[in-house]
Structure formats: structure tokens, C-alpha cells
C-alpha positions as CSV (number, residue, x, y, z in Angstrom):
1,M,-26.6,-5.6,-18.4
2,R,-26.5,-4.8,-14.6
3,V,-27.1,-1.2,-13.6
4,I,-25.1,0.3,-10.7
5,R,-25.8,3.8,-9.6
6,T,-22.9,6.1,-8.5
7,E,-24.7,6.8,-5.1
8,E,-23.7,3.2,-4.1
9,I,-20.1,3.7,-5.2
10,I,-19.9,7.0,-3.3
11,Q,-21.3,5.4,-0.1
12,Q,-18.9,2.4,-0.3
13,I,-15.8,4.5,-0.9
14,K,-16.8,6.9,1.9
15,E,-17.0,4.0,4.3
16,M,-13.9,2.3,3.0
17,C,-11.8,5.5,3.5
18,I,-12.9,5.6,7.2
19,E,-12.5,1.9,7.7
20,A,-9.0,1.7,6.2
21,N,-7.8,4.5,8.5
22,Y,-9.3,3.2,11.7
23,Q,-8.8,-0.6,11.4
24,L,-5.6,-2.2,10.0
25,A,-6.1,-5.1,7.6
26,S,-6.0,-8.4,9.5
27,D,-3.0,-9.8,7.7
28,V,-0.9,-6.8,8.5
29,E,-2.1,-6.6,12.1
30,S,-1.3,-10.2,12.7
31,R,2.3,-9.6,11.4
32,V,2.7,-6.7,13.8
33,R,1.6,-8.7,16.8
34,G,3.5,-11.7,15.7
35,A,6.7,-9.6,15.3
36,F,6.4,-8.5,19.0
37,L,6.6,-12.1,20.1
38,K,9.6,-12.9,17.9
39,E,11.7,-9.7,18.3
40,T,14.9,-10.2,20.2
41,S,15.9,-6.6,20.7
42,V,14.5,-5.2,24.0
43,L,14.0,-1.7,22.5
44,G,12.5,-3.2,19.3
45,R,10.1,-5.3,21.3
46,Q,9.1,-2.3,23.3
47,I,8.3,-0.3,20.1
48,L,6.3,-3.2,18.6
49,G,4.4,-3.4,21.8
50,Q,3.5,0.3,21.5
51,L,2.4,-0.2,17.9
52,S,0.1,-3.0,19.0
53,E,-1.3,-0.9,21.8
54,N,-1.8,1.9,19.3
55,L,-3.9,-0.5,17.0
56,D,-6.0,-1.4,20.0
57,I,-6.7,2.3,20.9
58,A,-7.5,3.2,17.3
59,S,-10.0,0.4,17.0
60,A,-11.6,0.9,20.4
61,D,-11.8,4.7,20.4
62,F,-12.5,5.0,16.6
63,I,-9.6,7.2,15.8
64,P,-7.0,7.0,13.0
65,I,-4.2,4.6,13.4
66,C,-1.8,7.3,12.2
67,Q,-2.0,11.1,11.9
68,D,-1.0,10.9,8.3
69,T,-4.2,9.5,6.9
70,G,-2.7,9.4,3.4
71,M,-3.5,10.2,-0.1
72,A,-6.4,8.0,-1.3
73,I,-5.3,5.4,-3.9
74,V,-8.3,3.6,-5.5
75,F,-8.1,0.5,-7.6
76,I,-11.4,-0.1,-9.4
77,K,-12.3,-3.2,-11.5
78,I,-15.4,-2.7,-13.5
79,G,-17.2,-5.7,-15.0
80,Q,-17.8,-5.2,-18.7
81,N,-21.5,-6.1,-18.2
82,V,-22.0,-3.2,-15.8
83,H,-23.8,0.0,-16.8
84,I,-23.0,2.9,-14.4
85,E,-25.7,5.6,-13.9
86,G,-25.6,8.9,-12.2
87,L,-22.5,11.0,-11.9
88,N,-19.4,10.7,-14.0
89,L,-17.5,7.8,-12.4
90,E,-14.4,9.8,-11.5
91,E,-16.5,12.5,-9.9
92,A,-18.3,9.8,-7.9
93,I,-15.1,8.3,-6.6
94,N,-13.7,11.6,-5.5
95,E,-17.0,12.5,-3.9
96,G,-16.7,9.2,-1.9
97,I,-13.2,10.2,-0.8
98,R,-14.4,13.8,0.1
99,Q,-17.2,12.5,2.2
100,G,-15.1,9.8,3.9
101,Y,-12.3,12.3,4.9
102,E,-14.8,14.9,6.1
103,E,-17.1,12.6,8.0
104,G,-14.3,10.5,9.4
105,Y,-12.4,13.6,10.6
106,L,-9.4,12.4,8.7
107,R,-6.4,14.7,7.9
108,K,-6.6,16.4,4.5
109,S,-3.2,16.2,3.0
110,V,-3.6,16.9,-0.8
111,V,-2.4,20.2,-2.4
112,K,-3.9,21.4,-5.6
113,D,-0.6,22.1,-7.4
114,P,2.8,20.6,-6.6
115,F,4.4,24.0,-6.6
116,I,1.6,26.3,-5.5
117,R,0.8,24.2,-2.5
118,I,-2.7,25.2,-1.5
119,N,-4.6,22.5,0.3
120,T,-7.7,21.2,-1.5
121,K,-9.3,20.9,2.0
122,D,-11.1,17.6,1.3
123,N,-8.2,15.2,0.4
124,T,-9.3,15.1,-3.3
125,P,-8.5,14.2,-5.9
126,G,-7.5,10.6,-5.3
127,I,-5.2,8.5,-7.5
128,I,-7.5,6.2,-9.5
129,H,-6.6,3.1,-11.4
130,Y,-9.2,1.5,-13.7
131,D,-9.5,-2.0,-15.0
132,I,-12.2,-3.5,-17.2
133,V,-12.8,-7.1,-16.3
134,P,-15.4,-9.8,-17.2
135,G,-18.6,-10.0,-15.2
136,D,-21.3,-7.7,-13.8
137,Q,-19.7,-6.5,-10.5
138,I,-17.5,-3.7,-9.5
139,E,-14.5,-4.4,-7.1
140,I,-13.1,-1.5,-5.3
141,T,-9.9,-1.3,-3.3
142,V,-9.1,1.8,-1.3
143,A,-5.5,2.1,-0.1
144,P,-4.7,5.4,1.7
145,K,-0.9,5.9,1.4
146,G,1.1,8.1,3.8
147,F,4.1,9.9,2.3
148,G,6.7,9.3,5.0
149,S,7.2,5.9,3.5
150,E,6.1,6.8,-0.1
151,N,8.9,9.3,-0.3
152,M,11.4,6.5,0.3
153,S,10.3,4.5,-2.8
154,R,12.3,4.1,-6.0
155,V,12.3,2.9,-9.6
156,Y,15.3,1.2,-11.2
157,M,15.7,0.5,-14.9
158,L,18.0,-2.5,-14.7
159,K,19.6,-4.4,-17.5
160,P,18.4,-8.0,-18.2
161,S,21.8,-9.3,-17.3
162,D,21.4,-7.8,-13.7
163,G,19.0,-10.6,-13.1
164,I,17.7,-11.6,-9.7
165,E,20.8,-10.5,-7.9
166,G,20.5,-7.1,-9.4
167,V,16.9,-6.9,-8.2
168,K,18.0,-7.9,-4.7
169,Q,20.7,-5.3,-4.7
170,A,18.2,-2.6,-5.7
171,V,15.7,-3.5,-3.0
172,L,18.3,-3.7,-0.3
173,E,19.8,-0.4,-1.3
174,T,16.3,1.2,-1.2
175,V,15.6,-0.2,2.3
176,K,19.0,0.9,3.6
177,L,18.6,4.4,2.2
178,A,15.1,4.6,3.8
179,G,16.4,3.6,7.2
180,P,14.2,5.0,10.0
181,N,12.5,7.5,7.6
182,A,10.0,5.0,6.4
183,C,8.8,4.3,10.0
184,P,9.8,0.6,10.2
185,P,8.7,-2.1,10.4
186,I,7.8,-1.8,6.8
187,V,6.0,-3.7,4.1
188,V,7.8,-3.8,0.8
189,G,5.8,-3.9,-2.5
190,I,7.9,-4.7,-5.5
191,G,6.9,-4.5,-9.2
192,I,9.1,-6.2,-11.8
193,G,8.7,-6.0,-15.5
194,G,6.5,-4.0,-17.8
195,S,7.8,-0.5,-18.4
196,F,8.8,2.5,-16.4
197,E,5.3,3.3,-15.3
198,K,3.9,-0.3,-15.2
199,C,6.4,-1.5,-12.6
200,A,5.5,1.3,-10.3
201,L,1.8,0.4,-10.6
202,L,2.7,-3.2,-9.9
203,A,4.6,-2.3,-6.8
204,K,1.6,-0.3,-5.5
205,K,-0.7,-3.1,-6.2
206,A,1.6,-5.5,-4.4
207,L,1.1,-3.6,-1.2
208,T,-2.6,-4.5,-1.3
209,R,-2.1,-8.2,-1.6
210,N,-2.7,-10.3,1.5
211,M,0.8,-11.0,3.0
212,N,-0.4,-14.5,3.9
213,Q,-0.8,-15.2,0.2
214,P,2.6,-15.5,-1.4
215,S,3.2,-15.4,-5.1
216,D,1.9,-18.4,-7.1
217,Q,5.2,-18.5,-9.1
218,E,7.8,-20.6,-7.4
219,H,10.8,-18.4,-8.3
220,I,9.0,-15.2,-7.2
221,R,7.8,-16.8,-4.0
222,T,11.4,-17.8,-3.3
223,L,12.6,-14.2,-4.0
224,E,10.0,-12.8,-1.6
225,E,11.2,-15.1,1.1
226,D,14.9,-14.4,0.4
227,L,14.4,-10.6,0.4
228,L,12.4,-10.7,3.6
229,F,15.2,-12.6,5.3
230,E,17.9,-10.3,3.9
231,I,16.0,-7.1,4.8
232,N,15.6,-8.2,8.4
233,E,19.3,-9.1,8.6
234,L,20.1,-5.4,8.0
235,G,19.4,-4.7,11.6
236,I,17.5,-1.5,11.1
237,G,14.7,-2.7,13.3
238,P,11.5,-1.2,14.6
239,G,11.6,2.6,14.6
240,G,15.1,2.3,13.0
241,L,16.5,1.6,16.5
242,G,17.8,-1.9,15.9
243,G,16.4,-5.3,15.9
244,K,15.3,-8.2,13.7
245,T,12.0,-6.8,12.5
246,T,12.8,-4.3,9.7
247,A,10.1,-5.6,7.4
248,L,6.9,-7.4,8.1
249,G,6.5,-8.8,4.5
250,V,7.6,-8.6,0.9
251,N,5.1,-8.9,-1.9
252,I,6.2,-9.0,-5.5
253,E,4.1,-8.6,-8.7
254,T,5.5,-9.2,-12.2
255,Y,4.5,-8.5,-15.8
256,P,6.0,-9.3,-19.2
257,T,8.7,-6.8,-20.4
258,H,10.9,-5.8,-23.3
259,I,13.9,-7.9,-24.3
260,A,16.2,-5.0,-23.5
261,G,14.8,-4.2,-20.0
262,L,14.3,-5.2,-16.4
263,P,12.3,-2.4,-14.8
264,V,12.0,-2.7,-11.0
265,A,10.0,-0.5,-8.6
266,I,10.1,-0.6,-4.8
267,N,7.2,0.9,-3.0
268,I,7.8,1.1,0.7
269,C,5.0,1.3,3.2
270,C,5.2,1.6,7.0
271,H,3.4,-0.9,9.2
272,V,0.2,1.1,8.6
273,N,-0.3,-0.7,5.3
274,R,-4.0,0.3,4.8
275,H,-6.2,-1.4,2.2
276,V,-9.9,-2.3,2.1
277,T,-11.6,-4.2,-0.7
278,R,-15.3,-4.4,-1.3
279,V,-17.4,-5.8,-4.2
280,I,-20.6,-4.2,-5.4
């Protein structure tokens, strides 16, 4: 049995909150810079150039990529041979978020009650998803999510007979309705299967997958490629001002589902698709 103290978890999460907001993941950054070279719209190319310049400034001057530094989403995989000592784990995770957002001078965007909207002033609590896995390590992914794009996300409870074409229609409808409001170019995370809540979780997880690692299922990989092409054919473009680069990538995660259902969730993220993973 391996012992891991919560002080280590707090320190790692603090650093990850800051890193995620100041330095874009390499796969996402390469897509932004690559899109600049491929974009045919003059205005779209100009916007992509500004986004690339913004990434350079954020990294060099150690300032957030975006003013919306997000609500902290944490995925934590805990090895079943790990014993955690110290604080309650959830308290430790939120302490790491609190320290990261305070020491990193990141905007605090969380309100304590959805109707009585008083700011918690430290960006806690985060949204935490736990998994128990084999082994004696803890894998943590911190993915701060801004709500300009989060608000454009949707869940569809399709019929099995809707099939792949029904899924495509749902995704394209969601992207069209989002238009410029999701701050394109976007990254599209899609969850298919499971239940109402499971497909939404899958869609969120899909956003944290490296975009250079397509699905290992051939039919899903083909669907990712088809949807990316069709989304970019919509012509929404960078900033919603037209062009070929509406989406930088489409990631799909699936799960077994009920014989009577085809749940689909589309979680949209702007180009600032932040995620950092570390293993303790």
C-alpha cells in the first residue's frame, strides 16, 4: 500500500490550475497555429494570427490566455493500492484550486448559489470526477472551463433509429446555434451512449483527449473526421466572421447504452481548450 499525503495533491493542483491558464496544451496550440497557415479567409487568417500572438504574449509575460479563467474541472484517477493521508480528499482538491487561483491571480468566477449569486471569492468548489483504478498512483487532470462556450453545449436523447445521421444532425445543429457565441474556432467534445448524465461526462472527458490521438474505433474515428469536415463547411469561421476554420478538432467518447436509447452530449469549448495532466 503506497501512502500519498494530501499536501502533495494540493501542491500539484495549485500548479496545474496556473499552468493550464497560462500555457495552452501543445496539441491545441499546434492546431491554432496550423489553422492560420491553412485559412483562406483574409479576416479569418487575421483573427487566427491574433490568437497565436495572444498565446505568445500569455506564455512570455506569464498572464492568462483568456480573462475567463474558468470553473475548475478535476478528473482524478486513484489507484486502489493508494492510501491517502491528511485532509479529506475533496477538501484537498478544493484547497489546491483555491491556492492556484489566488497565487496565479486568476479570475474568481464561481458563485455559491445559482440564484443567490454571491461570489465564493476563491473559485471553489471545483467540479470533481473520481475513478478508482488499478495501481498505486494518482492521475490528476485539471481542465478549467470557461462558460462562453460551456453555455452553448447541449444534450440530446435520440432514438436508436436516428443512428449516425441523427448524431451528425444534433452536432451540426448545436454548432450552428452556437455561432460566434462560443468564440470559434472551437473544439467539440462529444459523448455518445450511457445515460443522460453519462454522455455529458463523456463529452467533457473528450475535450481533455489529445486531438492528435483519434478514436481507436474505426467507425468513431471516421465520424470524428466527417464531423470536423462538415462543421468547417458551415463557414462560421474564426470569431464567427467567416472562413474555413470553425472547429480545430472533434473528439468522441462512447459507452454502452440501453436498447431503447441513443444519448448524445455535445460539449463545446473555444480554442482555449485548457487541460493539464500529472501523475503522482
